[in-house]
C-alpha positions in Angstrom: -16.8 29.2 -46.4 -15.2 30.1 -43.1 -12.6 32.8 -43.2 -9.0 32.5 -41.8 -9.7 34.5 -38.7 -12.6 32.3 -37.6 -10.6 29.1 -38.5 -7.5 30.2 -36.7 -9.5 31.2 -33.6 -11.2 27.8 -33.5 -7.9 26.0 -34.0 -6.2 28.2 -31.3 -8.7 27.1 -28.7 -6.9 23.7 -28.9 -3.4 25.2 -29.1 -2.6 27.7 -26.3 0.2 25.8 -24.6 3.5 27.1 -26.1 5.0 23.6 -25.9 2.1 22.3 -28.0 2.6 25.0 -30.6 6.4 24.3 -30.6 5.8 20.6 -31.4 3.5 21.6 -34.2 6.3 23.6 -35.9 8.0 20.2 -36.6 5.1 17.8 -36.6 2.9 19.6 -39.1 5.6 20.1 -41.8 6.6 16.4 -41.3 3.0 15.3 -41.9 2.7 17.6 -45.0 6.0 16.2 -46.3 4.9 12.6 -45.6 1.6 13.0 -47.4 3.6 14.5 -50.3 5.9 11.5 -50.4 3.1 9.0 -50.2 1.0 10.7 -52.9 4.0 11.4 -55.2 4.0 8.0 -56.8 0.4 8.1 -57.9 0.3 9.8 -61.3 -2.4 10.7 -63.8 -2.2 12.2 -67.3 -4.1 15.2 -68.5 -3.4 15.7 -72.2 0.4 15.9 -72.5 0.8 16.7 -68.8 1.6 14.0 -66.2 0.7 15.0 -62.6 1.1 13.3 -59.3 -1.6 13.1 -56.7 0.7 15.1 -54.4 0.6 18.0 -56.8 -3.1 17.8 -57.2 -3.5 17.8 -53.4 -1.2 20.8 -53.1 -3.2 22.6 -55.8 -6.4 22.0 -54.0 -4.9 23.1 -50.6 -3.5 26.2 -52.3 -6.9 27.1 -53.7 -8.4 26.6 -50.2 -5.8 28.7 -48.5 -6.1 31.5 -51.0 -9.9 31.7 -50.5 -9.9 32.2 -46.7 -9.8 36.0 -46.9 -6.1 36.5 -46.0 -4.2 36.4 -49.2 -0.9 37.1 -47.5 -1.3 34.2 -45.1 -2.7 32.1 -47.9 0.3 32.8 -50.2 2.8 32.1 -47.4 1.1 28.8 -46.4 0.8 27.7 -50.0 4.5 28.5 -50.7 5.6 26.4 -47.8 3.2 23.6 -48.8 4.4 23.6 -52.4 8.0 23.6 -51.2 7.4 20.6 -49.0 5.6 18.7 -51.8 8.5 19.5 -54.2 11.0 18.2 -51.6 8.8 15.1 -51.0 9.0 14.1 -54.7 12.8 13.7 -54.2 12.0 10.9 -51.8 9.3 9.1 -53.8 11.4 7.8 -56.6 13.4 5.0 -54.9 12.4 1.5 -54.1 9.1 0.8 -52.6 10.8 0.2 -49.3 12.6 3.5 -49.4 9.4 5.3 -50.5 7.3 3.8 -47.7 10.1 4.3 -45.1 10.3 8.0 -45.8 6.6 8.5 -46.2 5.4 6.4 -43.3 8.3 7.3 -41.1 7.8 11.0 -41.5 4.1 10.6 -41.0 4.4 8.6 -37.8 7.1 10.9 -36.3 5.0 14.0 -37.2 1.9 12.5 -35.5 3.9 11.5 -32.4 5.1 15.1 -32.1 1.5 16.3 -32.4 0.3 14.0 -29.7 3.2 14.9 -27.4 2.2 18.5 -27.9 -1.4 17.7 -27.0 -0.3 16.0 -23.9 1.1 19.4 -22.8 -2.1 21.1 -23.9 -4.3 18.6 -22.1 -6.7 18.6 -25.0 -7.4 16.4 -28.0 -6.3 17.6 -31.5 -8.6 20.1 -33.2 -9.3 17.8 -36.2 -11.1 15.3 -33.9 -13.9 17.8 -33.7 -13.6 19.3 -37.2 -11.7 17.6 -40.0 -11.0 21.0 -41.5 -8.4 21.3 -38.8 -6.1 19.1 -40.9 -6.0 22.0 -43.4 -5.9 24.7 -40.7 -2.9 23.2 -39.0 -0.4 24.4 -41.6 -2.0 27.8 -41.8 -1.8 28.1 -38.0 1.8 27.2 -37.9 2.6 29.7 -40.7 0.6 32.4 -38.8 2.5 31.7 -35.6 5.8 31.8 -37.5 4.9 35.1 -39.1 3.6 36.5 -35.7 7.1 35.8 -34.3 8.5 37.9 -37.2 6.2 40.8 -36.3 3.6 40.2 -39.0 -0.2 40.2 -38.4 -0.5 42.0 -35.1 -4.2 42.6 -35.5 -4.9 39.0 -36.4 -2.8 37.8 -33.4 -4.6 40.2 -31.1 -8.0 38.9 -32.4 -7.0 35.3 -31.9 -5.8 36.0 -28.3 -8.9 38.1 -27.6 -11.1 35.1 -28.5 -9.0 32.1 -27.5 -6.8 33.6 -24.8 -3.0 34.1 -24.7 -0.5 31.3 -25.0 0.8 29.9 -21.8 2.6 26.9 -20.2 0.0 24.7 -18.6 0.8 23.4 -15.2 0.8 19.6 -15.9 -0.2 18.9 -12.3 -3.6 20.5 -12.8 -6.3 19.3 -15.1 -6.6 21.1 -18.4 -9.3 23.8 -18.8 -12.4 22.5 -20.6 -13.1 25.6 -22.7 -15.0 25.1 -25.9 
């Protein structure tokens, strides 16, 4: 069970260009929303309770975030994830065409933004080397948002100590091949 600091440092090695990080602020929430939309129509019953696969996925993600050793970051990431999944349910109830348009549309736009960001980075997305990166992405974006608000100075310093500071990569030069 890798802890938040280790996971964020590993993810940060793939995300040092500020333009890449900026695209993730839109791309990752769009992807989480899209997955919520797409999973919101799949339901199952437990006793008298009917749940959607989206809520089950959100619950599992929440459990994972809350067990990474940073309860504050886990709670913040989980709250945003739950909010996105709740919002996603609003778009899952229409026709199949509407449901798929919202779900697949947001998914594609989210990933296009991710790949644009990685063009600036000059590196492949982190999940290519470690699928856990798909869960770390939302936690990374939340940490970056909180860093901007002055939270987590020690965590930010540790990430920068190990992964380096953020920068704007000169697109005329090849990307560094660290890690």
